[in-house]
N, C-alpha and C positions, 0 to 999 in steps of 0.2 A: 486503195493504195495505202500502204503503211506509213505511219507518221514517225519519222526519225528526228523530229525537231526537239529543241530544248523543252518545249511545253509537253510533248509526248513523253520525253524522258522524265520530267518531274511528275507527270500523271502516273507513270509506271510505279513510282514509290507508293502512291495511294493504292494502286492495284495490289502491290505486294502486301500492304497492310490489311486491306479488306479481305484478301484471300488467306491471310495468316501464313504466308510463305517465308516469312523472315521475322526475326525478333524486332519488335517495334522500336527499341532503342537503337538497334543497328540501322534500321530504315531512317530514323530521324537524323542520326549522325551522318549517314551517307548523303541524305538529301541536303543537309546544311552545307557540307563540303562541296557538293556538286553545284548548288546555287551560287556559292561564293566564287568558285572557279569560272562558272559560266558567265558571271556578271562582268568579267573583264573582256569577254568576246563580243563582237558586234552581231547584229541580227543576221547578216549573211552567213557568218560562221556557225551560228546556232540553228540555222534552218535545216541542216542535215548533219547530225552528229557522227555519221559514218565517216565523214571526211575530216573529222577533227584529229589533230595531232596532240595527244595527251601531254607529252613532254613540253611541247611549245606552249600549250594553254597554261600549264602549271608554272612554267618559267615566267610567262607574262604576269600571272597572278602574283608570283613572288616579287617581281619588279614593282608591281603596282600596290600590293597590299602586304608584302612580306614583313615590313617593320612592325606590323600588328601581331605577329606570331613568332614563337620561338622555332628553331630549326626542327625540333621533334614534331611539333604540331603541323608544320608544313609537309613533313614526310607522311604523316597520318592523313592529311587532307588529300595528298596525291594518291595514296593507296586507296582511300575510300572512293574517290572519284573514279579512278581507274577500274576498280572492281565493280562499281555500280554501273559504269558505262558498258563494261564487258557483259554484265548480266542483262542489261537492257538490249544490247545487240543480239545476244544469244536468244532472248525471249522473242524478239522480232523475227529471227531466223527460223525458230522452231517452237511456237507457243505450246504445243502439246508435249514436247519432250523437255521443256525448260525445267531446270533445277537450279535454284540460286546457289552461288558459290560464296555464301556469307560465312563468316566465322560462327561457329555454333558453340553454345555453352554446353559443356559436357559434365554430366553429373554421374557419379557412381553410387550405387546403392550398397549399403552394408549388408552382409549376410544376416539373416534373421536371428541367429543365435548369438550375435555379438552385442554387447551393451553399447549404449550411446556413450560418447565421451563424458566423463565425470558422472557416470551413473553405475550403480552397483549391480543391477540386474536388468535383463532385457524385458521391456514391457510394451514394445512396439514391434511391428513386423519389419520395417525398414527405416533407415535414416540415411541422409545424404552425407557423403564425406568425400574428401579428396585425399588420395594417398600419394606420397612423394614417389618419384621415379626410382629412388634407391631403397624403397621398401621400409620406410620408417613408420608406416601406419598412418592413422588418421591425423590430420592437422586441423580439424574443426569443420564446421559447416561452411564451406567455401566453394563458390562457383569458380570454375576455371574456364578460360577462353582459348580458342584456337584462332590465331591471327595470321592471315595470308599477307605476305610481303612480296610485291613484284620487284625482282632485283635486276632483271633484264627483260627485253621485250618478249622472250619466249620462256622465261623461267620465273615461277612464283614459288617461294618457300612458305611453309606453314610452321609457325611456332605454336606448340600446344602446351597446355597446362599453365597458362599465364593466370595468376590469381587476379580477380577483378579489382583487388585493392593493392596492386603492385606499387611499391614505393620507388622513389628515384634511386635510392641506394641499391635495392634489389635489381632494378633495371640496369644499373652500371655493372653489376656482377655478371648478368646475362650478356651484356655487351662485350665484356672482357673475354668471355668464353667464345662467343661468336667471332670476335676479332682474331683470337688465337687460331681459329680454324682456317682463316683465309690464307691463301698463298698467292703471292704476286712476285714473279721472278724479277720484275723491274725494281722492286723495293729491296730485294736481297743483294743488289749490286753494291 
């Protein structure tokens, strides 16, 4: 019989780490968020996580612990918990076909004949770089992230190319662009 309990869920993170199926920092972040949210539920609720209502659990977490977090952190906690739980349930449904839906760090290798930034001649085969989406070339040795954001029960968007050292100012610029994309007929009245 399969274990869908909170303990089985938390053990799943260790499994992901042992098997190298996900970045260790992603696992740690998801596990911390999941533990925090599960802590507000009682034993009966955590006995079978298939029955859990993620929105209800997160709402209760916000009511009980929300003052300890800023709104952005709460959104990230919800996203991490939701994605981790979805991966856990997908693994339990099909262990052989399971592929985690975690954000992946994407790195692009430079062509061998191009020099490293601030270097006059190429003396290595490849270097890691990130190029801007509008073609401005290398912006340094920077890892970028792909971040899934569940926006509705059946819709998850992915934001790609997020620098791992994103500043609040840069995040506000991204927020402004995303906000401009939204349409809500009720707001236009």
